[in-house]
N, C-alpha and C positions, 0 to 999 in steps of 0.2 A: 232406524234410518241411521247410515253411516256417515261420519264428519265431515267426506269428503263430498257427499251429496249437500248435505247442509250448508256449508262452509262454501262451497264453488260452484257447484253444478246448477244448482236452483235457483240462487241469488242473479248466477250470470244470465241463465235462461228466461228470466222474469225480467230483468232489465234489458234483456234483448230485443223481447216481447214490445218492452216499454218503450225503444227509440224506435227500432223499426215502425214499431203502428202509427208511429206520429208522420212517417214519410208520404208524402202527396206528390210524387213523380208526376211532373209536368204542370205542375201549378204555379203561379205567381210566389208563393209561400212555401216554399219544398219542407217544412216539419212543422205539426198543428200540434199545442198540448189540447190535452182530453176539457170536452166541457163538462161544466159545472152536473151538469145530468150525468155523462159518464163517470162521474167523483159519486153521485149517489147511488148508484147503480154497482160501482166496485164495492160500497162500505154495502149494499145488501148481499152481492157475491158473495164475500168473507163472511159475512154472517150466516149465511146458510151452510157454508163449508163446515164452519166450526159446530152448526148445532146438528150436522149430518154425521158427523164424527170423521169425515174428511181432511179436517185439520185439526188437532188437537195442540191449541198452545202452549199449554203447559209442558209439552215436548221440546219445546224451543224456550222457553222462557220461564223460567222457574227458581227461586231463591236457592235453592241445591245445585244448581247448576253452578261451573265456575264464570268469572266476570267476560272473561273471551267466549264462552259459549253465549251467554246471554244476548252478547254483542252480535253474533253472527246470527242468533234466531231474532234479532231484533231487524236486522239487515235483511233476511227474507220474508219476515211479513212486510216490510215497507215494500220490498221488490214486488211480493205479490199486490199489495194495491195498486201500485202502480201499472204493471201490468194486465190486470183486470179493467182500471180507465180507460186505459188507451186502447185496450183489443174492442172494448166498448165503443169506442169512441171512432176506431178505424171501419164497424162494422155497421154503423148507421150511418145512412145518407148525408149526404151535406145538407141538402134543403128540400123546400114541396111538401107535397101530401106522404112522397117517402119515407122522410124522415119521421114526420110523423106517427106514423104506423108502426113502425120499427121500435122506435121508443115506446111507446105506450104498450107494446107487445112484449116488449123485453123487461120492462117495469110489471105488468102484471104476471109474467113467468115467476120473476121471481120472488112476486109477494106471494106466490102461489106457493114456492117452494118454502118459503118461510111458515107459512101458514103450517100445510103438510108437514113439514120436518122428516123429509125422508132419509133412508140409509144412504150411506158412502155410493154403494153401485148404482141405485138408481137417481141420486144426483148425477153424479159422473155421468149418465147415459143420458139424462136431460140436458145436462149442462152441455153435451157434445152434439145432441140433437139442436139446441137453441141456435149455439155459434154456425152450425153448418147451414141451418136454413137462413140465418141471417147472412150468411157468406153470399150463398146462392141467390137471395134475392138481391144482394147489393151486385154482386161481381157477375155476375151471369146474367140475369134476368133483365136488370136495369140497365147495365150497359150493352146487350144487345137493341133493348129499344132506343137510344139515343148514339148506337152509331151511326156515322153520317154512310157508310156504304147500305144498300139494302135496295129491294125490287121496289118499283111504284106501287103495288100493292103495301107492302110494309110504309112505307111514308105517305100513305094518303091513310091508315088506318090509326100510326101513332097522331098524324094532325087531327084526325076528328075524336081521338080520346084526351088529346091535350087542350083541345078546345072544348072538350067536356069539363075538364078538371080546371077548365080558368088557370092552365100552364103550369098547375099544382103541381105535376108529375115529372116535367123536365129538369132533367139535370146536366152538368156541367159534364163532356167526355171524359172518361179516366184512361191514364197511360197504360199501355198493354203490359206491363211491369207489378205494376197495381194490384193485379188480383194474386200474380205471383206471390209478392211478397206478406200478403193479407192470410195466402193460402197456407205461407211458412210459419206465419204468427200463431193461426189459431192451431194448426197442428200440434207446435211446438208448446203452447201455452197449455194444451189439452193435456200435452204426455209429461209438463210438469206439477199441474195441479194432481195429476194421480199417483204421484211419488212424495206427493206430502206427507211430513208424519200423522200417521191418523190413530185415533183411538180404538182402536179395534183392539180387544183383551187377545193376549198370547196364550197359547198352549198352558205354559206354566202357570200363567194367572188362571187358568180353568181347572186345572189339576188342584193348585191348590186352595180354590174357593169347594170343590168337590171334597176334598179331603175335610177341610174342616166343618162344613155340612153334615157330614157322616160322624164327626167324633160327637157334633153337638147330638144328634139322633142317638147315638148309644149311650150316651152320659144322660138325655133324658130318659131313656128307656130303661136303664139300670137301678135295681131298686136301691132305694136309702137305707142306711142301717138302724135309724128309726122305724120305720115299716118293719123291716126284719127282727126290731127286737118286740116292737107289739104286738106280732102274728103268735112270736116263741109263747108270749104271756097269755096271746088266749088259748093256745093248747095246750099250756101246764092249769089253768083255770079249768078246762074243759076234763081233764084228765082225774083232775079231783073232784 
């Protein structure tokens, strides 16, 4: 990973997600902080990134690195945690039954990821599917349901479904710009996570490990001087 990516691009991208993810256009409170549940999900996501090798903390925080390098690594990890928490907060519906369903699904998916411990590629693919599904549910499906415009059939079906769930599905209408902001934040977050310093073994390390193993095999297979002397003594005794 280049120094410019670690010191500038990734922290700036994650802090952008953390700031824009809290925006709520059209609401009384224009910016909201992540909830406690979102912080828990962020901790689980960072742990899953470390376990899968998608994030190698020793590459950004290590005693062998200079003080400035460790400071940059600390800022990067803090920005990653803040962006993760704010992204989960942004993708979770604000209230009602949809909020509980999405929260439980995100929790179960992260728990399953921690238990299974997939590799980097599978984790990134799973994270993209999870974030995309949550985005579609909140900003496409629920937005279409609570939209004021619509035909009579839609209003009747929505009223029946709302009555069947005791009003638990009702959501406050979102501003038109909210979906575009969420799409930009989700895409920027996924790109930034894919660019994190990973724990993948380099080609030079693979060559060094292969050479070391081959050398050890040659040493083990070569005869020792003591065995050669024993064979020579045995041959001499047989000749006598």
